[in-house]
N, C-alpha and C positions, 0 to 999 in steps of 0.2 A: 546332493540335490541335483536332479537331472535338468539339464538345460538344452535347448535346441541347438543342433549342430550348425544350422544356418538360420538366419533371421529373414524375415519377408524381403523380397527384392524382385526387380523386374529388369534383368540385364538387357533384353532386346529393346525395351522402350528407352532405357538409358542410351544405348547406342544410336537410336533414331534421333533422340533429342540433340546429342552431341554432333551427329552428322549434319542436321539441319542448322545448327549453330555455326558450323564451319563453312557452310556455303551461303548463309544468309544472315546478314547483320540484323535485319528486321526480326528474324525468328529468335535470334539471341536477345534482343531487347524485349521482345514480347514475353519470353519465358522468364526473364528477370523481372519484368514488371509483375508478372503473375505470382512471383514470390519464391521461385526456384532458387535454392541455395546449394553451394558446393557440397555441403554435408548431407544433402538429400540423396546423393548418389552412393550406391552401395560399394562399388569398388573404388578404392583409393586413387587409382590411375584416372578414372573418370572424374573424380572430384578435382584432381590437379588439372586436367584438360579443361573442364568448365571454368575453373577459377582463373586460368591463364587467358582464356577467351574473354571473360568478362573484364579482365585488367586491361586488355588491348582496346576494348570498346570505351572503357572509362578514360583511357588516355587519348582517345580520338584516333586510334590507329586502325588499319584495315585488319579484318579477321579472315584467315584462310588456314588450310592445313600447314602451309609453309611458315606463316607468321607465328601461328600458335606453337609449332615445333621449335621455332627460334626462341620464343619466350620460355618454353619449357626447358630448353638448353641453357639459357641464361640462369634459370633457377636451379640447374642441376638435376632436372627430373625428366629429361627426355628419354633416357634409356629405360627408366622405371615405368614410363607410360607406354612403351613400345616404339617410340621413334616416329618418324615421318610415315613409314609404311602403315602403321596402325591408324594414323590420322587420315591418310588417303583412303583406306579401307572404310572408315567411318562415313565418308562422304559419298560412297558409292551406293546410294539409295535413290529411289525414283519418287519418293513422297514429296508432297508440296510443303513449302515452308509454312503455309497456313495451318498445317496440322501440328505444329510444334508445341502449342499451348496444351492440345489434347494429350500428347504423349508426356509432356512435362507434368501434367496432373496425375498421370499414372505413377510417375516416379515419386511425386510428392506423397501420394497416398501410401505407398509402400514404405516410404520413410516415416510416416506418421505411425503406421503398424509396428515398425521396428522399434521406435521410441517407446511406444505403449508396452511392448513386450520387454524391452531392456528395463524400463521403469518398474514393471511388475516383478522382474527377476531381482533387481536391487532391493525392492521392498521386502520380497520373500526372504532374501538373504539376511537382512537386518532382523526380520521377525524371528527366523530360525536360530539366530544367534543371541536373541534376547536383549539387544541393544535398542535404546531409544524409548521415548514416551509413546504410549499407544496412540494418543491423539496426534502426535507428530507423525507417526507412521501412517495413520489413516489419512492425515492430511497430505502426505507425500504421494500416497497411492492416488488419491483423488486428483492432486495437482498434476501427476504424470498422465493420468487418463484424460483430464481436461486439455492438457497441452497437445496430446496426440490426436484428440478428436475435434479440436477447435478448427474452424475454417482457416485456412492459410491466409494471413493478411497479404494484400497486394498494394502496390504503389498507388493504384486507383482508389483505394479505400480512403486515403487522406487527401487526394488530389481533386479539388472541386473548385469551379469558377466562383468568384466573389459574388456574383449575381444570384447563383444557385443557393448560396448559404444565407443571404440577407433575409428571405422569407421566415426562415427558422428563427433568426435572431429577433426579428420584428414580433413574431408570434409570442416569444418569451417576454418581450417588453410589454405587450398588451395584457398579459396575465395579471391579475390582482396579486398582491403580496402573499395572501393565504394560499394562492394555488401554486406557488413555487415549491420546489423540494428542499429549500434550505431549512436547516434546523435553527430555530430561534435560540439565541443565547440569553443567558440570564443577565439581569440588570439592563434596564431600558436604554440607557445611553450607549452602552457597549453594543447592543443589538442594532440600534440606529446607526452606529458608526460602521459596523461590519456588514449589515444587511444579512446577518446569520452566517451559518456554516453550510456552504454548498456541498452536494455530493462529489466526492473525489478530493476534497480539500483537507489539508492537514494543518491544524493550529498547534504550534508548540507553546506551551505555557510554561515558563521558566521562573525560577526564583530561588534565593537562598533558603535553607531550612527555617521553618517557623513563618514564612511569609504568607502561607495560606494556599499552596498549590492544590493540595487535596480538597480543601473546602471549595475552591473555584471549581474543580472537576465534579464534585458532588452537586454543587448548585446547578451546573450544566445539565447533568443527567436527571436531576429532579425536575428542573424547568421542562426539559424535553419529554420525559416519560410520564410524569404526574400531571403536569399543567397541559401538555399538548398531546398526550397519548402516542408519542413517537417511540417505536422499538429502540431500545438503547442497551448497551452492554458495557459494563465497567470491568476492566481487567486490572486487578490489584496484585502487585507483587510484594506488597509490604504489610497490608492489614488483611485480617481474617474476614470471611464473609459476614460473621456475626458482629464484628466491630463496625464494619461499613454500614450494615443495616441499623445498628444502634445510632450511629451518627445521622443517617437519614431520618430515622424516627425522631431524633433530637431536633433537627432542623425543621421538620414538618410540624411537630407538636409545640415548639417553643418552650420545651421543658429543658432546663440547663443540663448539660451532659454530666456535670459533677453530681447533680441531684439524682440522675438516673443511676449512675455507678455507685453512689453511696446508699442507694435504696431509701432515700428520704422522700418518697413520693407521698403527697397528700391527695385527697379525693379530686380537687380541681386538676392536679397534674394527671391523675388517671383518666379523667374526662377528656383532656386534650390528647393524651396518648391514644384513647379509643377512637377519637375522631380522626386522628392522623392515620391510624392503622387502616381505617376504612378507605381512605384516599390512596394509600400505599398498596393495598392488597391487590388491586386489579391493574396496577401500573405495568406496562410492558418493559420492566427493567430487569435485566439479567446481571447477575454478579459472578464473576470468575475470579477466585482468590488463589489460583495456582502460583506459588512463588517462582516456579520454573517456566513461566510463560515464554514461548518463543513466537516468532511470526508464523511458523507453521501451525502452532497451537491456535493462534488467533484465526487463521484462515479455516481451520477445521471447525472452530465454533461458529463462525459466520456462515460457512457453508451449511452447517446443521440448522441454523436459524432460517436459512433461505428455503429449506425444504417444507412445503406446506404439511401441516399436521395439526390435528385437533389439540387445542389448549396452547399451542405455540404463538407467540406474539407477532410472528412474521419476520421478514428480512429486516436486519438491523439497519437504522439510518444514522445512528450516532454511536461511535466507539471512543472510549476513554482508556488510556493506557497509563498507569501510575506505577513506576515511572521508567524512562528510557534507560538510565544508567544501571538499573537492576536487571535488565534483560541481557541474555546471552545469546550469541549466534552459534548454531551447531557446527559450523564449519571451523576452519583453522585460519583466521585472519592474521595478518602479519603483526598487528598491534591493536591496542584497545581502541585507538582513534579510528582505525579501519573497520573494527567490528561494530562500533557505534554507527559509523557512516552506512555499513551494509544493513544494519537494522532499520535505520531511518529511511534508506531507500526502498527496502521491502515494505515498509508501512505505507509509504506513498503509493506504491503499486498496489497494495490491498485496497487503499481508499478508492483508487480508480476502478479496480476489478470489481468490487462489490457496490460501488456507488454509495459509499458512506463518507460521512464527515468524521474525521479522527481528531481528537484532542489528546495530544501527546505531552505528558508532563515531563519536565526535564530539570535537572539540577544545574545551578550556576556554580562557577568556580569562585575562589575567594577574592576575585578582583574587586568587588565592591567594598569589602572590608579594609582593603589596602589603599583605598582613595578617601580623601577628605569628603567628597560627596559620595554617599553610599548608594545612590540610585544606580540601579543595574543597567548595563547596556547589552546589546545583542552579542557582542563580541565576548561576553562573560560565559557564554554557554560552555560548560565543561565538556572536554573531549569532543567539541562540537563536530569535528569533521564536516560532513555535508549536511548536517542537521538544518542549518539556516537555508541553505540552497533548496533542499527538498520540501521545506514548509511553504505554505501559502500565507500563513500569518505567524508572527512570533510576538507573544504577549508576555511582558515582564512584570512580575508582581513586586511591589515594594511597600513596606510598612515602616514608617519612621520609628514607631515605638518599639520595634525589635532592637534598635540600636540605642534609643533614648527613652527610657521608661517614663520620664517626666515630660515628654514632648506634648505641646499643646494640640498636636495632631493625633494623639493616642485614639485608637479605635478606627482610624481611617486606613484604607488600603487604596493604593494607587495601581490601577491597571494601565500599563504602558503599552500601547500597540506600537512596537518598534519596527515591525515589517508587515506590510499589507499589500500583497500582490493585486488585489482587486479594488483598492480605494485608499483613503488617506490614512496617515499615521497620526495618532492623537493619544490623549491621556484621559482616562475615566476614573473618578474617585468614588468609592463606595464605603458604606459603613461595615466594618468587619466585626461580626459578632461571634467570636470564637466560642464563647460559652453555649451558643446555640448551633455551632458547627455550620455557620453560613455567613453570607455577607448580603447587604440589602442596598440597592441603588437609591441614591438620595432622592431621585425623581420618581421612583417607583410607588 
């Protein structure tokens, strides 16, 4: 495969920026605030000079050719960067420090082009070697292009006076509930407690096997897509798309799952199925049952939904992933806990990037079984890593009849909100109707 001998760069602009930074502390602060990074420079020597100069400013020390050379010498990089004579030569320009941001922007743009080209080359190499899932490859190419073409974030982007932010916050408070972008959650008491799932939020729903995690997730997407016409996508690493659809049809029609699977349907059953089918047919609910789903695959799917096209439901607002511990990370993490942490962090970034609410199902470890009180705790998250840290809400599911078949609370499911970054923690109890593949709030 032919690759370019040189990647895009602008050495004269790099020299101008470095020279201005060496003679003006204000110029150095301005280009740093504009988002200029050491890796934006093409020459390694220029990267080292800029990094040394920024370090001196961060330490409150003066910046000059002499002080930067001393810092480079301390790092063992003075000879590699050309020494004091090279630094003095950089300062011998007559441009005004006010032009530093202009030239920094030229350097940044060349760096973005380099990264775009390097990303395309990496993607082409993977494609030519036949490695990797097609969706992952496409997602990687798109991510590289987006990263290269996205406007460079600056310090000013997140730096605002409180008085300038207040009007936006008040405007949000004045909007009626239905005007918000929060995705309503199933079960009235839970929705009232959480005020729905906001764009960019991640809700981790965890429980031991058999406690109803998938049922909770299905109720959530049914409530959003069928009741509220909210574009939603369900990523299942465990069930086929046919099985998931059967369970949705079961919950909507109130025909027992066993009756469906046994083909013991009478005419009233078929009538309820036909009515449910009409409600489901036009619902903006997409199902992806790829058992090898990765975060790159999820990104590719969401990016595809965001592209306007006839017949598409539009950009997703709710994403369900079933479930975390079945996902793999394409990199080579040190251990499984680190791998789960990486996946969790990337899902949080996806939630913010696409403005979606994510419901992430997770398995709990055997901690509840080893205690007299079987009720789960947030610390029971298996291989939790940073899962709790990355989530905005952690919901734990508990059914007493999983452990005691004769329990007087048979048929009840406790939804324990163990972490709630935006509100109180509490507990909601619903009626678990496993034969209908759903749960129902007692007040609904």
